[in-house]
Structure formats: structure tokens, C-alpha cells
C-alpha positions, 0 to 999 in steps of 0.5 A, a space after each residue: 934511262 937511257 934507252 939502248 937499241 942494238 942492231 946486230 947480225 943474227 947468230 949470237 948465242 944467248 950467252 954472247 947476247 947477255 955479255 954484250 948487253 952487260 958490257 954496254 950497260 957497264 959503259 952507260 953506268 960508268 960514263 953517264 953515272 946512271 944507277 946500275 938498276 936503270 937499264 933499258 935495252 932492246 935487241 934487233 937481230 937481222 939476217 945476213 945481208 939485212 944490216 948494211 954498215 959500210 965505211 964512210 971513208 975512214 978506212 974502218 973495216 966491218 965484220 959480221 960482229 958489227 953492233 949498231 947502237 942507238 942511244 936515246 937519252 937526256 942531254 949529256 956533255 961532250 965529255 960524257 959522250 966521248 967517255 961512253 964511246 971509249 968505254 963501250 968499245 973497251 968493254 965490248 972488246 974485253 967481254 965479247 971480242 967485238 973489235 972497236 971498228 965494229 961498234 957504231 953509235 948514234 946518240 939522240 937527246 930528248 928532254 924530261 917531258 919525253 919520258 914515261 916509265 909507266 902508269 901514264 906519268 912523266 916521272 921526271 916532271 912529276 918528281 918521282 925521279 
């Protein structure tokens, strides 16, 4: 936890995908202070033309390397979120060459009751986590 869902244009190599996921995970661990082994990531790849990410008037150009990241998480502070955004673009640029303009993030918060990690139990509520 948190759960990261990536939407990408298809065509990255398996090694490039691993680098992207590792870089994003490093940003999560550092910004949200979660354990390194706490990793939940899902990748959705789309054919060219199926992922439309236009600028919203900010003058940000996009390329086919665009990464749309949806994060579902317990509540985080504004500072943690801002740190995550900055760390994410830094890690992705260094590890994958993905430019900062190609990283779009949306964070959705939920509560402890909204998570079950298996066995039909809500581990945050039961005290297992």
C-alpha cells in the first residue's frame, strides 16, 4: 500500500518497465515512508491513440513516453504529496529518461477500512498491520 496504477503507451521493453516501476517505488518509499517490501503496482498498456493526455492550458508538451499514474492511498499530507510528485519526476527522468512533462499523477485517498490484503480480512482494522 499504496496501490499504483500506471497507464502507458505500449512499446516499452520489459527492462524499461522494470526501471519505471522501480523508480516509482523508490519515490513512494521515500515520500510516504512505507516499507520497501510494501509494493503494489499494476501496468496498463495502450495502443497508440488509445491514451489521450492533452495539456490543460499549462503549456506542457507530451510525448509517447507519457505516464499517467493513479495512486490509491491512505491519507497523506500535502507535503508528502508534493514531495512524492517531485521525487517521482526526478527518479523517472534519471532511471528512464521520462521527461517531467510526461508524468501525470492523481492521488485518491481512502481509509483503513477500504483495504484487504488477503484472507478476507481488513488488516489495518484487525491490527495485523
